[in-house]
C-alpha positions in Angstrom: -9.4 15.5 43.4 -9.9 11.8 42.9 -11.3 10.4 39.7 -14.4 9.1 41.5 -15.1 12.6 42.9 -14.5 14.1 39.5 -16.9 11.7 37.9 -19.7 12.3 40.5 -19.2 16.1 40.2 -19.4 15.9 36.4 -22.6 13.9 36.6 -24.1 16.4 39.1 -23.2 19.4 37.0 -24.5 17.7 33.8 -27.9 16.9 35.5 -28.1 20.4 37.0 -27.4 22.0 33.6 -30.0 19.8 31.9 -32.7 20.5 34.5 -31.9 24.2 34.5 -32.0 24.4 30.6 -35.4 22.6 30.4 -36.9 24.6 33.2 -35.7 28.0 32.1 -36.5 27.4 28.4 -40.1 26.3 29.2 -40.5 29.2 31.6 -39.3 31.6 28.8 -41.6 30.0 26.3 -44.7 29.9 28.5 -44.4 33.1 30.5 -42.5 35.5 28.3 -42.7 34.6 24.6 -46.1 33.0 24.4 -48.1 33.6 27.6 -51.2 31.5 28.0 -53.4 34.5 28.8 -54.8 37.5 27.0 -56.7 37.7 23.7 -54.2 35.5 21.9 -54.0 32.8 24.6 -55.3 30.0 22.4 -52.9 30.8 19.6 -50.0 31.2 22.0 -50.6 27.8 23.5 -50.6 26.1 20.1 -47.4 27.9 19.1 -45.7 27.0 22.4 -46.7 23.4 22.0 -45.3 23.3 18.5 -42.0 24.7 19.6 -41.7 22.7 22.8 -40.5 19.4 21.2 -37.6 21.3 19.6 -36.5 22.5 23.0 -35.9 18.9 24.0 -34.3 18.0 20.7 -31.9 21.0 20.6 -29.3 19.6 23.1 -29.1 16.3 21.1 -28.8 18.2 17.8 -26.1 20.5 19.3 -24.2 17.5 20.5 -24.4 15.8 17.1 -23.3 18.9 15.4 -20.4 19.4 17.7 -19.1 15.8 18.1 -20.2 14.3 14.7 -20.9 16.8 11.9 -18.0 19.2 12.8 -15.3 16.4 13.0 -16.5 15.0 9.7 -16.3 18.3 7.8 -13.0 19.2 9.5 -11.5 15.8 8.6 -12.6 16.3 5.0 -11.0 19.8 5.0 -7.7 18.5 6.5 -7.6 15.7 3.9 -7.4 18.3 1.1 -4.6 20.3 2.8 -1.0 19.6 3.5 0.3 17.5 6.4 0.7 20.5 8.8 -3.0 20.9 9.8 -4.2 22.7 6.8 -1.7 25.5 5.8 -1.7 24.8 2.1 -4.4 23.4 -0.2 -3.1 20.3 -2.0 -6.4 18.8 -3.4 -6.3 15.0 -3.8 -2.5 14.7 -3.2 -3.0 13.2 0.2 -5.2 10.5 -1.2 -2.7 9.7 -3.9 0.1 9.5 -1.4 -2.0 7.3 0.8 -2.9 4.9 -2.0 0.7 4.6 -3.0 1.8 3.5 0.4 2.2 -0.3 0.9 1.0 0.0 4.5 -2.3 1.5 3.4 -2.8 -1.3 0.9 -1.9 -3.8 3.6 -4.4 -2.2 6.0 -7.2 -2.1 3.3 -6.6 -5.8 2.5 -6.6 -6.8 6.1 -9.8 -4.9 6.7 -11.5 -6.8 3.8 -10.2 -10.0 5.3 -11.7 -9.1 8.6 -15.0 -8.3 6.8 -15.2 -11.7 5.2 -14.5 -13.7 8.3 -15.6 -11.9 11.5 -19.2 -11.0 10.8 -19.9 -14.4 9.2 -18.3 -16.4 12.0 -19.8 -14.3 14.8 -23.3 -14.5 13.3 -23.0 -18.2 12.6 -21.7 -19.1 16.1 -24.3 -16.8 17.7 -27.2 -18.4 15.7 -25.9 -21.9 16.5 -25.5 -21.3 20.2 -29.0 -19.5 20.3 -30.6 -22.6 18.8 -28.7 -25.2 20.8 -29.3 -23.5 24.2 -32.9 -22.5 23.5 -34.4 -25.8 24.8 -31.9 -26.5 27.6 -32.8 -26.2 31.2 -29.4 -24.6 31.9 -29.5 -22.6 28.7 -29.7 -19.2 30.4 -26.5 -20.0 32.3 -24.7 -21.0 29.1 -26.0 -17.8 27.4 -24.8 -15.7 30.3 -21.3 -17.2 30.1 -21.1 -16.7 26.4 -22.4 -13.1 26.6 -19.9 -12.2 29.3 -17.1 -11.2 26.9 -19.4 -8.3 25.8 -18.9 -6.8 29.2 -15.1 -6.6 28.7 -13.5 -3.8 26.8 -11.7 -4.5 23.6 -8.4 -3.6 25.3 -9.2 -5.9 28.2 -10.0 -8.7 25.9 -6.8 -8.1 23.9 -4.8 -8.4 27.1 -6.5 -11.7 28.0 -5.8 -13.2 24.5 -2.3 -11.8 24.4 -1.6 -13.9 27.5 -3.2 -16.9 25.7 -0.9 -16.4 22.7 2.2 -15.6 24.9 5.5 -17.3 23.9 8.2 -17.8 26.5 11.7 -19.3 25.9 11.8 -23.0 25.3 13.7 -23.6 28.6 10.9 -22.0 30.6 7.5 -23.4 31.3 4.9 -22.0 29.0 2.2 -19.8 30.6 0.4 -19.1 27.3 -2.4 -21.7 26.8 -1.8 -22.0 23.1 1.9 -22.6 23.4 1.5 -24.9 26.4 -0.8 -27.1 24.3 1.4 -26.9 21.2 4.6 -27.8 23.1 2.8 -30.6 25.0 1.4 -32.3 21.9 4.2 -31.7 19.4 7.3 -31.5 21.6 8.5 -28.6 19.5 9.7 -25.2 20.6 7.0 -22.6 21.3 6.0 -20.2 18.6 5.6 -16.5 18.7 2.1 -16.7 17.2 1.4 -13.0 16.8 4.5 -12.6 14.7 3.6 -15.2 12.0 2.2 -13.3 9.0 -1.1 -14.7 7.9 -1.8 -16.7 11.0 -1.5 -13.6 13.3 -4.4 -11.8 11.5 -6.7 -14.8 12.1 -5.6 -15.0 15.7 -6.6 -11.3 16.2 -9.9 -12.0 14.5 -10.6 -14.7 17.1 -10.7 -12.0 19.8 -13.4 -10.0 18.1 -15.4 -13.2 17.2 -15.2 -14.2 20.9 -16.7 -10.8 21.9 -19.3 -10.4 19.2 -20.7 -14.0 19.3 -22.4 -13.1 22.6 -24.1 -10.1 21.0 -25.3 -12.1 18.0 -26.5 -14.9 20.3 -28.7 -12.6 22.4 -30.4 -10.9 19.4 -30.9 -14.1 17.4 -32.1 -15.9 20.5 -34.9 -13.3 20.9 -35.7 -13.6 17.2 -36.0 -17.4 17.5 -38.3 -17.2 20.5 -40.5 -14.9 18.4 -41.2 -17.5 15.8 -44.8 -18.8 16.0 -44.9 -22.3 17.5 -47.7 -23.2 15.1 -45.2 -23.2 12.1 -42.8 -25.4 14.0 -45.5 -27.8 15.1 -46.9 -28.0 11.6 -43.5 -28.9 10.2 -43.1 -31.6 12.9 -46.5 -33.1 11.9 -45.4 -33.1 8.3 -42.4 -35.2 9.2 -39.6 -32.6 9.0 -36.4 -33.4 10.9 -34.6 -31.0 13.2 -32.3 -29.8 10.4 -35.1 -29.1 8.0 -37.1 -27.2 10.8 -34.1 -25.1 11.5 -32.9 -24.3 8.0 -36.3 -24.2 6.2 -38.7 -23.0 8.8 -36.8 -20.9 11.4 -33.9 -19.3 9.5 -36.2 -17.9 6.7 -38.4 -16.2 9.4 -35.5 -14.5 11.1 -33.5 -13.6 8.0 -34.0 -9.8 8.5 -32.7 -10.1 12.1 -29.7 -12.1 10.8 -28.9 -9.4 8.3 -29.2 -6.6 11.0 -26.8 -8.5 13.3 -24.4 -9.2 10.3 -24.3 -5.5 9.3 -23.9 -4.3 12.9 -20.9 -6.5 13.4 -19.6 -5.4 10.0 -19.6 -1.8 11.1 -17.7 -2.7 14.2 -15.1 -4.6 12.1 -14.6 -1.6 9.8 -13.7 0.5 12.8 -11.6 -2.1 14.6 -8.6 -0.5 16.3 -8.2 -1.5 19.9 -7.4 -5.2 19.4 -4.8 -4.6 16.7 -3.2 -1.7 18.7 -3.0 -3.6 21.9 -1.8 -6.9 20.5 0.5 -6.1 17.6 0.3 -2.4 17.0 0.0 -3.1 13.3 3.3 -5.0 13.1 3.9 -8.3 11.2 1.4 -7.5 8.4 -1.6 -7.0 10.8 -2.2 -3.3 10.0 -5.8 -2.2 9.7 -7.3 1.2 8.5 -8.0 2.6 11.9 -4.5 1.8 13.2 -3.0 3.2 10.0 -5.0 6.4 10.6 -3.8 6.6 14.2 -0.2 6.2 13.1 -0.4 8.9 10.5 -2.2 11.4 12.8 -0.5 11.0 16.1 2.9 9.4 15.3 3.9 10.8 11.9 1.9 14.1 12.5 0.7 13.8 8.9 -2.7 15.4 9.3 -3.4 15.3 5.6 -3.0 11.5 5.0 -4.4 10.7 8.4 -7.6 12.6 7.7 -7.8 11.0 4.2 -7.6 7.6 5.9 -10.4 8.7 8.3 -12.6 9.7 5.3 -12.0 6.3 3.7 -13.2 4.6 6.9 -16.2 6.8 7.0 -17.0 6.2 3.3 -16.9 2.4 4.0 -19.0 2.6 7.1 -21.7 5.0 6.0 -23.5 3.0 3.3 -23.7 0.0 5.6 -25.0 2.1 8.5 -27.7 3.8 6.3 -28.8 0.5 4.9 -29.0 -1.0 8.4 -31.2 1.9 9.7 -33.5 1.6 6.6 -33.8 -2.2 7.2 -34.7 -1.8 10.8 -37.3 0.9 10.0 -38.8 -1.3 7.3 -39.1 -4.3 9.6 -40.9 -2.4 12.3 -43.5 -0.6 10.1 
């Protein structure tokens, strides 16, 4: 059976199961458990209406419990047991072994470096582009082109940029854009950019910035359009120049949106895996936490330390995620 047929069959089965669940559960509720007839009809209708929303929420809760809550608790359990999937309780030994490993410290340091650079750069570029293209007649075309990388998977983007950074022998014409320019302007031998410690991490960050700038631009462009024209016109009448209007009038009014965009990209950065895996596989001092976790779980078969790394990632992501949700709720009250 071809993948396309399998996909269509899966969708058909899923839709059928959902329709069957909602139809049968409502039928059971209205006809069997709380029938809308007899001396208790009014009470039955009220009880049925109170239960009905939970029928719709139950599949979502079940999916969250199965695919989110259970993996979290199972990862926590495995992180407290030995490396062979939980045969012997070892307490915090896995965390101690993990912290003692140079690769973990390298991954943690690289993750913090990504956190410092990628969210700031993506948000700044997105805000700048949103402002510059806002008044252009062809601004929508420019925004579409900049947003286009968002439609590419992280692995696909990694392959594209790996070709940009490609280094071929000096005797052969360079097909990588970066080395072609470097050789043309310096007349030096090409460099294997992704193997240069320090530089390679920044080159990997460029890929995620390239992808996330489009996301930041779209959200911030909508926020800029939501600023009342009266405030801008009043600033112009008072003699404010374009820089003052942007930094003192517009930016303060969209600060909450900037923070939401920043934190959303921060969460993505904390979980970054695909780019590093596809381009360097954590070699040459480019290791990050998610790649370190993958190596421990599926290459070293060390379920204890791998699960401990997963818990570290979750502990780093959760506070930012909770704060982001609270901020969004506060803004829309």
